[in-house]
C-alpha positions as CSV (number, residue, x, y, z in Angstrom):
1,M,-43.6,19.4,2.7
2,K,-41.5,22.4,3.3
3,L,-37.9,22.8,4.4
4,H,-38.8,24.3,7.8
5,T,-41.0,21.3,8.6
6,L,-38.3,18.7,8.0
7,Q,-37.1,16.7,11.1
8,P,-35.4,13.4,11.7
9,A,-37.4,10.2,12.2
10,K,-38.7,9.7,15.7
11,G,-36.2,7.8,17.9
12,S,-33.3,8.2,15.4
13,V,-31.5,11.1,17.3
14,K,-30.2,10.5,20.8
15,S,-28.5,12.9,23.1
16,R,-25.0,11.9,24.1
17,K,-24.1,10.2,27.4
18,R,-23.2,12.9,30.0
19,I,-20.8,11.1,32.2
20,G,-19.7,12.2,35.7
21,R,-22.6,14.7,36.2
22,G,-23.8,13.5,39.6
23,T,-25.5,10.4,41.0
24,G,-28.9,11.5,39.8
25,S,-27.8,11.1,36.2
26,G,-27.2,7.4,36.6
27,R,-23.7,7.8,35.4
28,G,-22.1,9.6,38.3
29,G,-19.8,8.1,41.0
30,T,-17.4,5.9,39.1
31,S,-18.5,7.4,35.8
32,T,-19.0,4.1,34.0
33,R,-15.4,3.0,34.7
34,G,-16.1,0.4,37.4
35,H,-14.2,0.0,40.6
36,K,-10.4,0.2,41.0
37,G,-7.8,-1.2,38.5
38,A,-5.8,0.6,35.8
39,Q,-8.7,1.3,33.5
40,S,-10.5,3.2,36.1
41,R,-7.7,5.7,36.6
42,S,-7.0,8.8,34.6
43,G,-4.0,8.8,32.3
44,Y,-4.2,5.0,31.7
45,S,-3.3,3.8,28.2
46,R,-3.2,0.2,27.3
47,K,-0.1,-1.2,25.7
48,L,-0.3,-2.2,22.1
49,G,-1.3,-5.9,21.9
50,F,-2.2,-6.1,25.6
51,E,-5.0,-8.7,26.1
52,G,-5.9,-8.2,29.8
53,G,-3.1,-10.4,31.2
54,Q,-3.8,-13.2,28.8
55,M,-0.8,-14.4,26.9
56,P,-0.8,-12.1,23.8
57,L,-1.2,-13.5,20.3
58,Q,2.3,-12.3,19.4
59,R,3.8,-14.6,22.1
60,R,1.3,-17.5,21.7
61,V,1.9,-18.2,18.0
62,P,5.0,-20.3,17.3
63,K,7.8,-18.6,15.5
64,F,9.3,-20.3,12.5
65,G,11.7,-19.8,9.6
66,F,15.4,-18.9,9.4
67,K,17.5,-16.6,7.3
68,S,21.3,-16.9,7.6
69,L,23.2,-13.7,8.2
70,N,25.8,-14.9,5.7
71,R,23.3,-15.6,2.9
72,I,23.9,-14.3,-0.6
73,E,20.7,-13.1,-2.3
74,C,20.8,-13.5,-6.0
75,K,18.7,-12.1,-8.8
76,P,17.5,-15.0,-11.0
77,I,17.8,-14.7,-14.8
78,N,16.5,-17.6,-16.9
79,L,17.7,-18.8,-20.2
80,D,14.6,-17.7,-22.0
81,V,15.3,-14.1,-20.9
82,L,18.9,-14.4,-22.2
83,Q,17.5,-15.7,-25.5
84,S,15.2,-12.7,-25.8
85,I,18.0,-10.2,-25.0
86,A,20.3,-11.9,-27.6
87,E,17.6,-11.6,-30.3
88,K,16.7,-8.0,-29.3
89,L,20.3,-6.8,-29.3
90,N,21.4,-9.2,-32.1
91,T,24.5,-10.3,-30.1
92,D,26.1,-13.5,-29.0
93,T,27.8,-12.0,-25.8
94,I,25.8,-11.2,-22.7
95,T,27.6,-9.6,-19.8
96,F,26.5,-8.2,-16.5
97,E,26.7,-4.7,-18.0
98,T,24.3,-5.8,-20.7
99,L,21.8,-6.9,-18.1
100,V,22.1,-3.6,-16.2
101,E,21.7,-1.5,-19.4
102,N,18.5,-3.4,-20.3
103,G,17.0,-2.8,-16.8
104,L,16.9,-6.5,-15.8
105,V,19.2,-6.0,-12.8
106,S,20.8,-3.1,-10.9
107,K,24.5,-2.5,-10.4
108,K,24.4,-3.9,-6.8
109,D,22.6,-7.1,-7.7
110,V,24.3,-10.5,-7.7
111,V,23.1,-12.5,-10.8
112,K,22.5,-16.2,-11.0
113,V,21.6,-17.7,-14.4
114,L,19.0,-20.5,-14.1
115,G,18.0,-23.2,-16.6
116,R,14.3,-22.4,-17.3
117,G,13.2,-21.9,-20.9
118,E,14.6,-22.6,-24.3
119,L,17.9,-21.4,-25.6
120,T,18.7,-21.7,-29.3
121,A,21.5,-19.2,-29.8
122,K,25.2,-19.9,-29.1
123,L,25.9,-17.4,-26.3
124,N,28.9,-16.3,-24.2
125,V,27.4,-15.4,-20.8
126,S,29.1,-13.6,-17.9
127,A,27.4,-13.7,-14.5
128,H,28.2,-14.3,-10.8
129,Y,26.6,-17.8,-10.6
130,F,25.2,-20.4,-12.9
131,S,22.9,-23.4,-12.1
132,A,24.1,-26.8,-13.3
133,S,21.3,-27.1,-15.9
134,A,22.0,-23.6,-17.3
135,T,25.7,-24.3,-17.6
136,E,24.9,-27.6,-19.4
137,T,22.5,-26.0,-21.8
138,I,24.8,-23.1,-22.7
139,E,27.8,-25.3,-23.3
140,K,25.8,-27.9,-25.2
141,L,25.0,-25.2,-27.8
142,G,28.7,-24.3,-28.0
143,G,28.6,-21.2,-25.8
144,T,30.8,-20.3,-22.9
145,V,30.1,-19.6,-19.2
146,N,32.2,-17.0,-17.4
147,K,31.9,-16.5,-13.7
148,I,32.5,-12.9,-12.6
């Protein structure tokens, strides 16, 4: 075998369809576009999601869900996170600024303290909102809850 004798396997290489080259080619006349209709004409481009007149999937599927325009989206912070911050910084006061400095929230966030996890330290916590269970747990240990 030499490089100049190499050739592709028989039947693996086909010549491309030459469309619109006369009736003798078998692909002349309508040039494989069929008769009439938008798709047979030059310059036609189908709209995104168009399904040939059938009701498109986008319109068939029922819509659901609702988000109020007046909603307040809060960043949740749990009690176990507050406990770990208190231990790390060796402090008993956790403010919104403390959470921002430690990278847990950004300045624009609204913080809600939630009641998941264990809290063992007596903490004075300042945040925008508190869940009932978080308030109960913090106050049970002798800490205070300050709404911003």
